[in-house]
C-alpha positions as CSV (number, residue, x, y, z in Angstrom):
1,M,-59.6,-42.2,109.3
2,T,-62.6,-39.7,110.3
3,D,-62.2,-37.2,113.6
4,I,-65.5,-38.0,114.7
5,K,-64.7,-35.6,117.8
6,K,-64.0,-33.3,116.0
7,L,-66.3,-33.1,114.1
8,H,-69.2,-33.2,116.3
9,E,-67.0,-29.6,118.0
10,M,-67.6,-28.1,114.4
11,V,-71.2,-28.4,114.0
12,W,-71.6,-27.4,117.9
13,E,-69.3,-23.9,118.4
14,L,-71.2,-22.8,115.0
15,R,-75.1,-24.0,116.7
16,A,-73.0,-21.8,119.9
17,E,-71.9,-19.3,118.0
18,I,-75.7,-19.1,116.1
19,N,-77.9,-20.0,118.9
20,A,-79.9,-16.7,118.9
21,T,-80.3,-16.4,115.2
22,W,-80.6,-20.1,114.4
23,A,-81.8,-21.9,117.3
24,S,-80.9,-26.0,117.5
25,P,-83.8,-28.5,117.2
26,T,-85.3,-31.2,119.6
27,Q,-82.9,-34.0,119.6
28,A,-85.9,-35.7,117.4
29,D,-86.2,-32.6,115.1
30,C,-82.0,-33.2,114.1
31,L,-83.7,-36.9,113.5
32,R,-86.3,-36.1,111.6
33,Y,-84.5,-33.4,109.6
34,S,-81.3,-35.9,108.9
35,V,-84.5,-37.9,107.2
36,T,-85.2,-35.1,105.1
37,E,-81.2,-34.5,104.0
38,A,-81.3,-38.7,102.8
39,G,-83.8,-38.4,101.5
40,E,-81.8,-35.5,99.2
41,A,-78.9,-37.0,98.5
42,L,-81.1,-40.6,97.5
43,D,-82.8,-38.1,95.1
44,A,-79.8,-36.7,94.5
45,W,-78.2,-39.8,93.5
46,L,-80.6,-41.5,91.1
47,R,-80.7,-38.1,89.5
48,L,-76.8,-39.0,88.3
49,H,-77.3,-42.9,87.7
50,R,-80.9,-43.0,86.5
51,Q,-80.5,-39.5,84.3
52,G,-83.1,-41.0,81.5
53,D,-86.7,-40.8,84.6
54,A,-89.2,-38.4,84.2
55,R,-89.1,-36.2,86.9
56,N,-91.3,-33.6,88.2
57,H,-88.3,-31.0,88.8
58,F,-85.3,-30.6,86.8
59,K,-81.8,-30.5,89.3
60,P,-78.6,-31.0,87.7
61,A,-77.2,-34.9,88.2
62,V,-73.7,-33.6,90.1
63,A,-72.1,-36.0,91.9
64,S,-71.3,-33.1,94.7
65,R,-74.1,-32.7,95.3
66,V,-74.7,-36.2,97.0
67,L,-72.1,-35.8,99.5
68,A,-73.5,-31.6,100.0
69,E,-76.1,-33.4,101.2
70,L,-74.7,-36.4,103.0
71,A,-72.7,-33.2,105.0
72,D,-75.7,-32.3,106.0
73,C,-77.7,-35.4,107.1
74,A,-74.2,-35.7,109.3
75,M,-74.3,-32.2,110.9
76,M,-78.3,-32.8,111.5
77,L,-76.8,-35.9,112.8
78,L,-73.7,-34.3,115.4
79,S,-76.8,-32.4,116.6
80,A,-79.1,-34.9,117.9
81,V,-76.2,-36.4,120.1
82,G,-76.1,-32.9,121.5
83,P,-73.8,-30.4,122.5
84,E,-72.1,-32.8,125.4
85,W,-71.1,-36.3,124.6
86,G,-68.6,-38.4,126.5
87,D,-65.5,-39.5,125.6
88,D,-65.9,-41.8,123.5
89,W,-65.7,-40.9,120.3
90,R,-65.3,-44.2,118.1
91,D,-64.7,-44.2,114.3
92,F,-66.4,-47.1,113.2
93,D,-64.7,-49.0,110.5
94,V,-69.1,-50.1,108.7
95,F,-70.9,-49.8,105.6
96,T,-70.5,-46.9,103.1
97,S,-73.4,-47.7,100.5
98,L,-76.3,-44.9,100.1
99,D,-79.0,-47.2,100.9
100,D,-77.4,-48.1,104.2
101,I,-77.3,-44.7,104.9
102,C,-80.4,-43.6,104.4
103,G,-81.5,-46.9,106.5
104,F,-80.3,-46.8,109.3
105,V,-81.2,-42.5,109.7
106,G,-84.7,-43.9,109.5
107,V,-84.0,-46.5,111.7
108,L,-82.4,-44.5,114.3
109,L,-85.9,-41.5,113.9
110,F,-88.4,-44.3,114.2
111,D,-86.3,-45.6,117.5
112,R,-85.4,-42.8,119.2
113,I,-86.7,-43.5,122.4
114,E,-84.4,-46.3,123.3
115,M,-81.1,-44.0,121.1
116,D,-77.6,-44.5,121.8
117,P,-75.3,-41.6,120.3
118,H,-73.3,-44.8,119.4
119,E,-75.8,-45.5,116.5
120,I,-75.1,-41.9,115.3
121,L,-71.2,-41.8,115.3
122,H,-72.3,-45.1,113.2
123,I,-73.8,-43.2,110.8
124,V,-71.5,-40.1,110.7
125,S,-69.2,-42.6,110.4
126,G,-70.5,-44.5,107.4
127,I,-70.7,-41.2,105.4
128,A,-66.9,-40.1,106.3
129,R,-66.7,-43.8,104.8
130,Y,-69.4,-43.0,101.5
131,P,-66.8,-43.2,97.7
132,G,-65.0,-39.5,97.6
133,M,-66.8,-38.1,100.0
134,N,-64.1,-36.2,102.4
135,L,-66.4,-35.3,105.2
136,E,-64.9,-32.5,107.3
137,T,-63.7,-30.1,104.0
138,E,-67.9,-31.4,103.4
139,L,-69.3,-29.9,106.4
140,D,-66.7,-27.2,107.0
141,A,-68.5,-25.3,103.5
142,R,-71.9,-26.2,105.2
143,L,-71.3,-24.7,108.7
144,V,-69.4,-21.7,106.3
145,K,-72.6,-20.9,104.1
146,I,-74.6,-20.9,107.4
147,R,-72.2,-19.4,109.5
148,A,-72.2,-16.1,106.6
149,K,-75.8,-16.4,106.6
150,H,-77.1,-16.0,110.4
151,T,-74.5,-14.0,111.4
152,S,-75.6,-11.0,108.7
153,C,-78.7,-11.3,109.8
154,V,-77.7,-10.2,113.4
155,E,-75.3,-7.6,112.3
156,V,-78.6,-6.3,110.5
157,L,-79.8,-5.8,113.7
């Protein structure tokens, strides 16, 4: 079972640390970015499973890219929840298909006016259960890269 609260804390600890050089997007923009990251995960999956298809741009077909893009999607979803969220950190036993993840992320963007943060946590749980995913490890790797990039910018100033 994934500790969704811990993942949220990881994301918002970094966001607080580097806010001066990498400001947090609005909730709506976080959801927009999550859609792009879900699409990149789907692109990576297609490249892996349909290698004979003609594509405009070459990108290596590797399973780790699907996981990395899903981790980016989870980061943006956890960012959309905001820095403060109550005590209800359920880990939902849910879907794990990439099609479902992409579809639900799109619905979130479409329905964001009436969105319940539980809907976001539901999708993050689905990402955490994606085959081969260790979301804490993947997310940590992404956050380490972001921290290194943005803290080096602060030191130069």
